[in-house]
C-alpha positions as CSV (number, residue, x, y, z in Angstrom):
1,S,0.0,0.0,0.0
2,W,2.8,2.4,0.9
3,N,4.6,1.7,-2.3
4,L,1.4,2.2,-4.4
5,H,0.9,5.5,-2.5
6,H,4.3,6.6,-3.7
7,V,4.4,5.2,-7.2
8,L,0.9,5.9,-8.5
9,P,-0.1,9.3,-9.8
10,K,-1.4,11.7,-7.2
11,K,-4.6,12.5,-9.1
12,L,-6.5,9.2,-9.0
13,D,-10.2,8.6,-9.4
14,F,-10.1,6.4,-6.2
15,F,-7.7,4.7,-3.8
16,I,-9.4,2.0,-1.8
17,L,-7.6,0.1,0.9
18,L,-9.3,-3.2,2.0
19,S,-8.8,-3.4,5.8
20,S,-10.5,-5.4,8.6
21,G,-12.4,-4.5,11.6
22,S,-9.8,-6.4,13.6
23,G,-7.6,-3.4,13.1
24,I,-10.0,-1.5,15.3
25,V,-10.9,-4.0,18.0
26,G,-7.9,-6.4,17.8
27,N,-7.8,-10.1,17.4
28,R,-5.9,-12.4,19.8
29,G,-2.9,-14.1,18.3
30,Q,-2.9,-12.0,15.2
31,A,-1.0,-8.9,16.1
32,N,0.7,-8.8,12.7
33,Y,-2.7,-8.9,10.9
34,V,-4.1,-6.3,13.2
35,A,-1.1,-4.0,12.7
36,G,-1.3,-4.4,8.9
37,N,-5.0,-3.4,9.0
38,T,-4.3,-0.5,11.3
39,F,-1.6,0.7,8.9
40,Q,-4.2,0.6,6.0
41,D,-6.5,2.8,8.0
42,A,-3.7,5.2,8.9
43,L,-2.5,5.4,5.3
44,A,-6.0,6.4,4.1
45,R,-6.1,9.2,6.7
46,H,-2.6,10.3,5.7
47,R,-3.6,10.5,2.0
48,V,-6.7,12.4,2.8
49,S,-4.7,14.8,4.9
50,L,-2.6,15.5,1.8
51,G,-5.8,16.2,-0.2
52,L,-5.6,12.9,-2.1
53,K,-8.4,10.4,-2.5
54,A,-8.4,7.4,-0.2
55,T,-10.8,5.2,1.8
56,A,-10.0,2.3,4.0
57,L,-12.9,-0.2,4.3
58,D,-12.8,-2.1,7.6
59,L,-14.7,-5.2,6.6
60,G,-16.1,-8.0,8.7
61,M,-17.0,-11.2,6.9
62,I,-18.3,-11.7,3.4
63,L,-20.8,-14.5,3.4
64,S,-20.3,-16.4,0.2
65,V,-16.5,-15.9,-0.6
66,G,-13.2,-15.9,1.2
67,F,-11.7,-17.7,4.2
68,T,-14.6,-17.3,6.6
69,A,-17.1,-18.6,4.0
70,E,-15.1,-21.8,3.7
71,K,-14.6,-22.2,7.5
72,A,-17.9,-22.3,9.4
73,D,-16.2,-22.6,12.7
74,V,-14.2,-19.4,12.0
75,M,-17.4,-17.6,10.9
76,S,-19.1,-18.7,14.1
77,H,-16.2,-17.5,16.3
78,L,-16.1,-14.1,14.5
79,R,-19.9,-13.7,14.9
80,A,-19.6,-14.3,18.6
81,A,-16.8,-11.7,18.7
82,G,-19.2,-9.1,17.4
83,F,-18.2,-9.1,13.7
84,A,-21.0,-8.7,11.1
85,A,-21.3,-10.5,7.8
86,M,-22.3,-8.9,4.5
87,R,-23.4,-10.4,1.2
88,E,-21.0,-10.2,-1.7
89,E,-23.5,-8.1,-3.6
90,E,-23.4,-5.5,-0.8
91,Y,-19.6,-5.4,-0.9
92,H,-19.7,-4.8,-4.6
93,A,-22.2,-2.0,-4.3
94,I,-20.0,-0.3,-1.8
95,L,-17.0,-0.6,-4.1
96,D,-19.1,0.7,-7.0
97,E,-19.9,3.8,-5.0
98,L,-16.4,4.4,-3.8
99,C,-14.9,3.9,-7.3
100,N,-17.1,6.7,-8.6
101,P,-14.6,9.2,-10.1
102,H,-16.9,12.1,-9.4
103,L,-16.9,11.5,-5.6
104,E,-15.2,14.4,-3.8
105,P,-12.1,13.4,-1.7
106,S,-13.0,12.1,1.7
107,S,-12.8,14.1,4.9
108,L,-10.6,12.7,7.6
109,L,-13.8,11.3,9.3
110,K,-14.8,9.5,6.1
111,A,-11.3,8.1,5.3
112,Q,-12.0,5.0,7.3
113,V,-15.3,3.2,6.9
114,A,-16.0,0.5,9.5
115,L,-18.5,-2.0,8.1
116,G,-17.8,-5.2,10.0
117,F,-19.5,-4.8,13.4
118,E,-22.8,-5.7,14.9
119,I,-24.4,-3.4,17.5
120,P,-25.1,-4.7,21.0
121,E,-28.9,-4.8,20.4
122,T,-28.5,-7.1,17.4
123,L,-26.1,-9.4,19.2
124,R,-28.5,-9.8,22.2
125,S,-31.4,-10.5,19.8
126,K,-29.3,-13.4,18.5
127,G,-28.5,-14.6,22.0
128,I,-24.9,-13.6,21.7
129,E,-23.2,-12.0,24.7
130,D,-21.5,-8.7,24.1
131,P,-17.8,-9.2,23.2
132,G,-15.2,-7.8,25.6
133,W,-14.1,-5.1,23.2
134,M,-17.6,-3.5,23.2
135,H,-17.1,-2.5,26.9
136,D,-14.2,-0.3,25.9
137,P,-15.2,3.4,26.3
138,L,-14.3,3.9,22.6
139,F,-17.3,1.7,21.6
140,K,-19.9,2.7,24.3
141,H,-21.8,4.7,21.7
142,L,-22.8,1.4,20.0
143,Y,-25.2,0.9,22.9
144,Q,-27.2,3.9,21.9
145,I,-27.9,2.7,18.4
146,R,-31.3,1.2,17.9
147,T,-32.6,-0.9,15.1
148,A,-35.9,-0.2,13.4
149,G,-37.7,-2.6,15.6
150,G,-35.5,-2.1,18.7
151,G,-38.1,-0.9,21.2
152,G,-37.8,2.8,20.6
153,D,-37.3,5.3,23.3
154,S,-37.4,4.4,26.9
155,A,-39.7,6.2,29.3
156,E,-36.9,8.5,30.5
157,D,-36.0,9.3,26.9
158,S,-39.5,10.5,26.1
159,V,-39.7,13.1,29.0
160,N,-41.1,16.4,27.7
161,Y,-38.9,18.9,29.6
162,G,-40.6,21.8,27.8
163,L,-43.9,20.8,29.4
164,L,-42.3,20.3,32.8
165,L,-40.6,23.7,32.7
166,A,-43.9,25.4,31.7
167,A,-45.5,23.7,34.7
168,A,-42.7,24.6,37.1
169,E,-44.1,26.5,40.1
170,S,-40.8,28.2,41.1
171,H,-37.5,29.2,39.8
172,Q,-35.8,26.5,41.9
173,A,-38.2,23.9,40.4
174,A,-37.2,25.0,36.9
175,V,-33.5,24.8,37.8
176,D,-34.0,21.2,39.1
177,I,-35.8,20.2,35.9
178,I,-33.0,21.6,33.8
179,N,-30.3,19.9,36.0
180,D,-32.2,16.6,35.7
181,A,-32.3,17.0,31.9
182,I,-28.6,17.7,31.7
183,V,-27.6,14.9,33.9
184,R,-29.8,12.4,32.0
185,K,-28.4,13.6,28.7
186,L,-24.8,13.3,29.9
187,C,-25.4,9.9,31.4
188,K,-26.9,8.7,28.2
189,A,-24.0,10.1,26.1
190,L,-21.5,8.5,28.5
191,T,-23.5,5.3,28.8
192,I,-23.6,5.4,32.6
193,E,-26.4,5.2,35.0
194,A,-28.2,8.4,36.0
């Protein structure tokens, strides 16, 4: 990848690096593989910082092709570790989009696209315990993502603070309502108990 970065012309229609989600969350016994994938992600960011096109795709598993498609036990292990699988057609559609020569160069935030992870809600619905890496503060935001049928807002999320403030009988009551709203919002963002 580094050699291609130096040898290829600077003005390319696209520069896609195929990486793995293991570069983000690690994978026991595969430090070399993890390091290689992390390098791919860093190279994409480096190119984008230079104003060049680049995207690193952090993939999980592709269902019908590749090593995991041939090894059911490996696929099962990776699913239990929180990795998601995609169909080959989905992968090709993503590549089609990223190979579009009319796409503007990525921003640093879009230089790395993580596609290979399940969210905690989905894992639980499949009876899979949250993998250890999900408890790292870096990934706590995943607990706030809801699927379309994921139960919606909890009772505390649906509190109408505007109505409570309008009904407040004193300045101190209004301050207490605002403090409560701020504490709940911060706790939700930090994924800690209120």
